[in-house]
ZAKOLMI-43846 format. One record per residue (C-alpha): residue in three letters; y, z negated, x. Coordinates in steps of 0.2 Angstrom, whole numbers, plus 5000, padded with zeros to 4 digits. Example, Ala and Ser with C-alpha at 12.3 -4.5 7.8 and 13.67 -1.06 7.14 Angstrom:
ATOM   residu   north     up   east
ATOM      ALA    4978   4961   5062
ATOM      SER    4995   4964   5068
END
This chain:
ATOM   residu   north     up   east
ATOM      MET    4887   4931   4978
ATOM      SER    4885   4950   4983
ATOM      ASN    4889   4959   4999
ATOM      SER    4902   4972   5003
ATOM      PRO    4897   4990   4998
ATOM      LEU    4909   4995   5014
ATOM      VAL    4895   4990   5026
ATOM      ASN    4888   5004   5037
ATOM      PHE    4876   4993   5048
ATOM      THR    4867   4978   5045
ATOM      LEU    4859   4967   5059
ATOM      LEU    4857   4949   5052
ATOM      SER    4859   4935   5064
ATOM      PRO    4848   4919   5066
ATOM      ASN    4864   4910   5070
ATOM      ASN    4869   4903   5053
ATOM      SER    4868   4887   5042
ATOM      GLY    4860   4895   5026
ATOM      ALA    4868   4892   5010
ATOM      ARG    4886   4888   5007
ATOM      THR    4891   4871   5002
ATOM      HIS    4907   4877   4995
ATOM      ALA    4914   4892   4985
ATOM      ILE    4921   4907   4994
ATOM      ASP    4940   4904   4994
ATOM      ARG    4945   4909   5010
ATOM      ILE    4944   4924   5022
ATOM      THR    4946   4921   5040
ATOM      PRO    4950   4938   5051
ATOM      HIS    4945   4936   5070
ATOM      CYS    4949   4947   5086
ATOM      VAL    4933   4952   5095
ATOM      VAL    4942   4952   5113
ATOM      GLY    4935   4969   5115
ATOM      GLN    4934   4988   5108
ATOM      ALA    4917   4984   5102
ATOM      SER    4905   4994   5090
ATOM      VAL    4898   4985   5075
ATOM      GLU    4880   4988   5084
ATOM      SER    4886   4981   5100
ATOM      LEU    4892   4966   5090
ATOM      GLY    4875   4964   5079
ATOM      ASN    4866   4964   5096
ATOM      LEU    4878   4949   5102
ATOM      PHE    4875   4939   5087
ATOM      ALA    4856   4942   5086
ATOM      LYS    4855   4931   5102
ATOM      PRO    4850   4913   5097
ATOM      SER    4858   4908   5114
ATOM      ARG    4874   4915   5108
ATOM      LYS    4876   4902   5094
ATOM      ALA    4889   4912   5085
ATOM      SER    4890   4924   5071
ATOM      SER    4902   4931   5057
ATOM      ASN    4899   4938   5041
ATOM      TYR    4906   4955   5044
ATOM      GLY    4912   4965   5058
ATOM      ILE    4923   4980   5060
ATOM      GLY    4920   4991   5074
ATOM      GLU    4932   5001   5084
ATOM      ASP    4929   5016   5074
ATOM      GLY    4933   5007   5057
ATOM      ARG    4914   5006   5052
ATOM      VAL    4909   4989   5044
ATOM      GLY    4893   4978   5051
ATOM      MET    4886   4963   5041
ATOM      TYR    4877   4950   5052
ATOM      VAL    4878   4935   5039
ATOM      GLU    4877   4938   5021
ATOM      GLU    4890   4931   5011
ATOM      CYS    4880   4918   5002
ATOM      ASN    4877   4910   5019
ATOM      ARG    4888   4900   5030
ATOM      SER    4891   4910   5047
ATOM      TRP    4895   4902   5064
ATOM      CYS    4913   4908   5068
ATOM      SER    4928   4898   5067
ATOM      SER    4924   4882   5076
ATOM      SER    4925   4873   5059
ATOM      ASN    4910   4869   5048
ATOM      PRO    4922   4866   5033
ATOM      ASN    4931   4882   5035
ATOM      ASP    4915   4893   5038
ATOM      GLN    4907   4885   5022
ATOM      ARG    4921   4892   5011
ATOM      ALA    4928   4908   5021
ATOM      VAL    4921   4925   5024
ATOM      THR    4922   4928   5042
ATOM      ILE    4928   4945   5049
ATOM      GLU    4927   4950   5068
ATOM      CYS    4938   4964   5071
ATOM      ALA    4938   4975   5087
ATOM      SER    4954   4973   5098
ATOM      ASP    4959   4974   5115
ATOM      ASN    4953   4965   5129
ATOM      THR    4970   4956   5132
ATOM      GLU    4984   4949   5122
ATOM      PRO    4992   4953   5110
ATOM      TYR    4973   4958   5106
ATOM      ALA    4980   4973   5096
ATOM      PHE    4969   4981   5083
ATOM      LYS    4968   5001   5081
ATOM      PRO    4975   5008   5065
ATOM      VAL    4958   5013   5058
ATOM      VAL    4951   4995   5060
ATOM      TYR    4967   4987   5052
ATOM      ASP    4965   4999   5037
ATOM      LYS    4948   4994   5036
ATOM      LEU    4952   4975   5037
ATOM      VAL    4963   4978   5022
ATOM      GLN    4950   4987   5011
ATOM      LEU    4937   4974   5016
ATOM      CYS    4948   4960   5011
ATOM      ALA    4952   4968   4995
ATOM      ASP    4935   4971   4991
ATOM      ILE    4929   4953   4995
ATOM      CYS    4942   4946   4985
ATOM      LYS    4937   4957   4969
ATOM      ARG    4918   4953   4970
ATOM      ASN    4923   4934   4971
ATOM      GLY    4933   4935   4956
ATOM      LYS    4951   4933   4965
ATOM      SER    4966   4944   4960
ATOM      LYS    4978   4937   4973
ATOM      VAL    4975   4932   4992
ATOM      VAL    4988   4919   4999
ATOM      TRP    4995   4917   5017
ATOM      ILE    5003   4902   5022
ATOM      PRO    5009   4902   5040
ATOM      ASP    5012   4883   5042
ATOM      LYS    4995   4876   5048
ATOM      ASP    4997   4859   5041
ATOM      LYS    5003   4865   5023
ATOM      ALA    4989   4878   5023
ATOM      LEU    4976   4867   5026
ATOM      LYS    4981   4856   5013
ATOM      TYR    4983   4870   5001
ATOM      SER    4970   4870   4987
ATOM      PRO    4968   4889   4981
ATOM      ALA    4969   4892   4962
ATOM      SER    4954   4899   4954
ATOM      ASN    4960   4916   4955
ATOM      GLU    4965   4915   4973
ATOM      MET    4959   4917   4990
ATOM      GLN    4967   4911   5005
ATOM      PHE    4968   4917   5023
ATOM      THR    4965   4904   5037
ATOM      VAL    4965   4908   5056
ATOM      HIS    4953   4902   5070
ATOM      ARG    4967   4896   5081
ATOM      TRP    4969   4882   5068
ATOM      PHE    4952   4874   5072
ATOM      ALA    4951   4877   5091
ATOM      ASN    4962   4880   5106
ATOM      LYS    4961   4898   5105
ATOM      SER    4973   4913   5103
ATOM      CYS    4961   4920   5089
ATOM      PRO    4965   4931   5080
ATOM      GLY    4979   4936   5093
ATOM      ALA    4998   4938   5093
ATOM      TRP    4995   4955   5086
ATOM      LEU    4987   4950   5070
ATOM      MET    4997   4935   5068
ATOM      GLU    5012   4945   5067
ATOM      ARG    5005   4955   5053
ATOM      MET    4998   4942   5043
ATOM      GLN    5011   4943   5029
ATOM      ASP    5009   4963   5030
ATOM      LEU    4991   4961   5028
ATOM      THR    4993   4949   5013
ATOM      ASP    5005   4961   5005
ATOM      LYS    4993   4976   5007
ATOM      VAL    4978   4967   5001
ATOM      ASN    4988   4961   4985
ATOM      ALA    4994   4979   4982
ATOM      LEU    4975   4983   4980
ATOM      LEU    4973   4970   4969
ATOM      LEU    4985   4974   4956
ATOM      PRO    4979   4971   4938
ATOM      GLU    4975   4986   4928
ATOM      THR    4990   4985   4917
ATOM      GLU    4993   4995   4901
ATOM      LEU    5005   5009   4904
ATOM      THR    5021   5008   4893
ATOM      GLY    5034   5019   4891
ATOM      LYS    5039   5034   4878
ATOM      THR    5037   5048   4892
ATOM      ILE    5026   5052   4906
ATOM      GLU    5041   5049   4918
ATOM      GLU    5044   5032   4911
ATOM      LYS    5026   5026   4911
ATOM      ILE    5025   5031   4930
ATOM      TRP    5042   5024   4934
ATOM      LYS    5038   5007   4927
ATOM      TYR    5020   5007   4935
ATOM      LEU    5025   5011   4953
ATOM      ILE    5040   5000   4952
ATOM      LYS    5029   4986   4950
ATOM      TRP    5020   4990   4966
ATOM      CYS    5035   4994   4976
ATOM      PRO    5051   4987   4970
ATOM      ASN    5061   4999   4980
ATOM      GLU    5069   5012   4967
ATOM      PHE    5072   5024   4981
ATOM      ALA    5055   5024   4986
ATOM      VAL    5048   5026   4968
ATOM      ALA    5060   5041   4965
ATOM      GLY    5055   5048   4981
ATOM      ILE    5036   5048   4977
ATOM      MET    5039   5054   4959
ATOM      GLY    5050   5068   4966
ATOM      ASN    5035   5074   4976
ATOM      LEU    5022   5072   4962
ATOM      LYS    5034   5083   4951
ATOM      ALA    5035   5096   4964
ATOM      GLU    5015   5096   4966
ATOM      SER    5009   5094   4947
ATOM      ASN    5025   5093   4935
ATOM      PHE    5017   5076   4931
ATOM      LYS    5002   5084   4924
ATOM      THR    4986   5073   4928
ATOM      ASN    4975   5088   4924
ATOM      ASN    4984   5100   4934
ATOM      LEU    4972   5112   4943
ATOM      GLN    4980   5122   4957
ATOM      ASN    4986   5138   4949
ATOM      SER    4978   5149   4961
ATOM      PHE    4960   5142   4956
ATOM      ASN    4965   5144   4938
ATOM      SER    4964   5164   4941
ATOM      LYS    4950   5162   4954
ATOM      LEU    4938   5152   4943
ATOM      ASN    4945   5161   4927
ATOM      ILE    4947   5142   4920
ATOM      SER    4960   5133   4912
ATOM      ASP    4966   5116   4918
ATOM      GLU    4957   5107   4902
ATOM      ASP    4940   5116   4904
ATOM      TYR    4939   5112   4923
ATOM      THR    4942   5093   4918
ATOM      MET    4930   5094   4905
ATOM      LEU    4917   5101   4916
ATOM      VAL    4920   5089   4930
ATOM      ASP    4920   5074   4918
ATOM      ASN    4902   5080   4910
ATOM      GLY    4895   5083   4927
ATOM      ASN    4894   5101   4925
ATOM      TYR    4905   5106   4940
ATOM      PRO    4896   5100   4956
ATOM      ASP    4909   5108   4966
ATOM      PHE    4924   5098   4962
ATOM      ILE    4923   5087   4979
ATOM      ASN    4922   5103   4991
ATOM      ASP    4930   5117   4981
ATOM      LYS    4946   5113   4991
ATOM      ALA    4956   5116   4975
ATOM      GLY    4972   5105   4972
ATOM      TYR    4970   5093   4956
ATOM      GLY    4980   5081   4948
ATOM      LEU    4997   5072   4950
ATOM      ALA    4995   5072   4968
ATOM      GLN    4986   5088   4969
ATOM      TRP    4971   5080   4978
ATOM      THR    4963   5093   4989
ATOM      TYR    4953   5086   5004
ATOM      TRP    4935   5081   5000
ATOM      SER    4936   5063   5004
ATOM      ARG    4951   5061   4993
ATOM      LYS    4944   5070   4978
ATOM      GLN    4927   5060   4981
ATOM      LEU    4938   5044   4980
ATOM      LEU    4946   5050   4963
ATOM      LEU    4929   5055   4955
ATOM      ASN    4920   5040   4961
ATOM      THR    4934   5029   4954
ATOM      ALA    4933   5038   4938
ATOM      LYS    4915   5036   4936
ATOM      GLU    4915   5017   4940
ATOM      ARG    4929   5015   4926
ATOM      LYS    4921   5026   4914
ATOM      VAL    4937   5037   4912
ATOM      SER    4942   5055   4914
ATOM      ILE    4946   5061   4932
ATOM      ALA    4964   5065   4922
ATOM      ASP    4966   5047   4917
ATOM      LEU    4984   5043   4922
ATOM      GLU    4982   5025   4927
ATOM      LEU    4968   5030   4938
ATOM      GLN    4978   5043   4946
ATOM      LEU    4992   5030   4949
ATOM      ASP    4979   5018   4955
ATOM      VAL    4972   5030   4968
ATOM      ILE    4989   5035   4975
ATOM      ILE    4993   5016   4977
ATOM      PHE    4977   5013   4986
ATOM      GLU    4980   5028   4997
ATOM      MET    4998   5024   5002
ATOM      SER    4996   5006   5004
ATOM      ALA    4982   5011   5017
ATOM      ASN    4995   5020   5027
ATOM      LYS    5005   5008   5037
ATOM      SER    5018   5020   5043
ATOM      LEU    5022   5027   5026
ATOM      MET    5024   5010   5018
ATOM      GLU    5036   5005   5032
ATOM      ASP    5046   5020   5027
ATOM      LEU    5045   5017   5010
ATOM      THR    5050   4998   5008
ATOM      SER    5064   5001   5020
ATOM      SER    5070   5017   5012
ATOM      ILE    5090   5017   5008
ATOM      SER    5090   5035   5000
ATOM      VAL    5080   5045   4989
ATOM      ARG    5078   5059   5003
ATOM      GLN    5072   5046   5015
ATOM      ALA    5058   5042   5004
ATOM      ALA    5054   5060   4998
ATOM      GLU    5053   5066   5015
ATOM      ALA    5041   5052   5021
ATOM      VAL    5030   5054   5007
ATOM      LEU    5031   5074   5009
ATOM      LYS    5026   5073   5028
ATOM      LYS    5014   5057   5028
ATOM      TYR    5006   5059   5011
ATOM      GLU    5007   5076   5003
ATOM      LYS    5007   5085   5020
ATOM      PRO    5008   5104   5013
ATOM      ALA    5009   5118   5024
ATOM      ASP    5028   5120   5020
ATOM      GLN    5037   5105   5026
ATOM      SER    5054   5114   5028
ATOM      ASN    5071   5106   5024
ATOM      LYS    5072   5117   5008
ATOM      VAL    5056   5109   5002
ATOM      VAL    5063   5092   5007
ATOM      ASP    5079   5098   4996
ATOM      LYS    5070   5102   4980
ATOM      ARG    5060   5086   4981
ATOM      THR    5075   5076   4984
ATOM      GLU    5083   5084   4970
ATOM      TYR    5068   5080   4959
ATOM      GLY    5068   5062   4965
ATOM      GLN    5087   5060   4962
ATOM      GLN    5085   5066   4945
ATOM      ILE    5071   5052   4941
ATOM      TYR    5082   5039   4950
ATOM      ASN    5097   5043   4939
ATOM      MET    5086   5043   4924
ATOM      PHE    5081   5025   4926
ATOM      HIS    5089   5015   4940
ATOM      ALA    5105   5010   4929
ATOM      LYS    5096   5006   4913
ATOM      GLU    5095   4987   4917
ATOM      GLN    5107   4977   4910
ATOM      LYS    5113   4967   4925
ATOM      LEU    5116   4978   4941
ATOM      TYR    5119   4974   4959
ATOM      ARG    5130   4988   4966
ATOM      VAL    5130   4992   4985
ATOM      GLN    5149   4997   4988
ATOM      VAL    5153   5005   5005
ATOM      GLY    5173   5006   5002
ATOM      ALA    5187   5004   4990
ATOM      PHE    5203   5014   4989
ATOM      SER    5220   5017   4981
ATOM      ILE    5220   5035   4985
ATOM      LYS    5206   5045   4977
ATOM      ALA    5207   5058   4991
ATOM      ASN    5200   5044   5003
ATOM      ALA    5187   5040   4992
ATOM      GLU    5180   5057   4990
ATOM      LYS    5181   5061   5008
ATOM      LEU    5170   5045   5011
ATOM      ALA    5158   5049   4996
ATOM      THR    5155   5068   5004
ATOM      SER    5152   5061   5021
ATOM      LEU    5139   5050   5013
ATOM      LYS    5131   5063   5004
ATOM      GLY    5130   5075   5021
ATOM      LYS    5119   5059   5027
ATOM      GLY    5107   5059   5012
ATOM      PHE    5115   5046   5001
ATOM      ASN    5119   5048   4983
ATOM      ALA    5138   5041   4983
ATOM      ILE    5147   5040   4969
ATOM      ILE    5165   5035   4965
ATOM      LYS    5168   5021   4951
ATOM      ASN    5185   5018   4944
ATOM      VAL    5190   5001   4941
ATOM      THR    5207   4992   4937
ATOM      ILE    5211   4977   4948
ATOM      ASN    5227   4967   4944
ATOM      GLY    5234   4983   4934
ATOM      LYS    5230   4995   4949
ATOM      LEU    5217   5009   4949
ATOM      ILE    5204   5006   4962
ATOM      TYR    5191   5019   4968
ATOM      ARG    5175   5012   4972
ATOM      VAL    5162   5022   4983
ATOM      GLN    5144   5015   4979
ATOM      VAL    5128   5021   4986
ATOM      GLY    5114   5012   4975
ATOM      ALA    5113   5000   4960
ATOM      PHE    5098   4989   4958
ATOM      SER    5092   4977   4945
ATOM      ASN    5084   4965   4960
ATOM      ARG    5097   4958   4971
ATOM      LEU    5084   4959   4986
ATOM      ASN    5085   4977   4985
ATOM      ALA    5104   4978   4985
ATOM      ASP    5104   4965   5001
ATOM      THR    5091   4976   5009
ATOM      LEU    5101   4991   5008
ATOM      VAL    5117   4983   5015
ATOM      VAL    5108   4977   5030
ATOM      ALA    5101   4995   5034
ATOM      LEU    5118   5002   5031
ATOM      LYS    5126   4991   5044
ATOM      LYS    5111   4996   5057
ATOM      ILE    5118   5014   5055
ATOM      GLY    5137   5008   5056
ATOM      VAL    5142   5008   5038
ATOM      GLU    5149   4993   5032
ATOM      ALA    5144   4988   5014
ATOM      ILE    5145   4974   5001
ATOM      VAL    5136   4970   4984
ATOM      VAL    5146   4969   4969
ATOM      SER    5139   4965   4951
END
């Protein structure tokens, strides 16, 4: 068993039982009940009189501490059987219910859980809210299971805040555990669409993401920011080759936009470069860049909430523009262009499935009435179209705002439309 490379501070605690008697197949996140640092947690667990410890801790600044190596059982969950098989993580939190975590702590928890799963050969994490069912569950060989302290003692831990987010935590970790899937498709657009739709099955969201990628790089994975082609007197291909060969040491800090998303900031370019080296692929590798995009977006809670709930291409495109790409110009004109690109992508791929669930917002016997509604919806950012159907020999004009291969996506759009006062139904 290895330890996490995310660790920033180590102070091993005497409070542990030594080698585990069960293989790791659980993760148990806790709340500290205090906005503690990794150092203060380490000092606390270093006291034998405390008779408590955890494998890891996440401080209020998002740094990770290690207090008991993963190969050993910590004293954390008030349960010997659980701690023998669980990696335990104490997370800095507020002092009172609901014991909320800071965003940086929650984001690092997502990353740490994914790292624990990967190093222990797990490709999926499971959350079962029902205590009795959860404790009877036997994880498959590729599964890790979340458990919580309150199941083993009369405690609130990990607090109402995290309990409300356990499914979200599960979803975010699983997004980082997506298997490396061979890209399929005849065009670059089709490959990207098919890859991203497996991660985020909201077609509006994927179209919005791709509208931004087209605006940033025109889907060229080796695209160097144009001004740097001139500044460095170098082509996209030569720049990529020099970085891949280790002959251009300024890649991280040169502030040149690069790739599908035009990564510019040093830490984001470092992530791209480090991941390329780990996989032994070019920084221009398409699957590499898509995985980095997925990783970055999955860690952005606000963006993911916008993407998963998007009910139009424009809504998704604007969210990606302002919360992910963050260019200097975020005007309506820029949003319009990225929405236009995204709508082209949406129209290209969403209707190619054999069975579609269409979201209908109105049906009229008079075409002018249908056109009036469609125009109104388009003004609100919806791609409203009119479909002519014949019912009992009578021509009917249906106004629809989406078509999905997944019924759940169609139902989600109906609910979202009703919240803004637009009645809708699903027709197949």
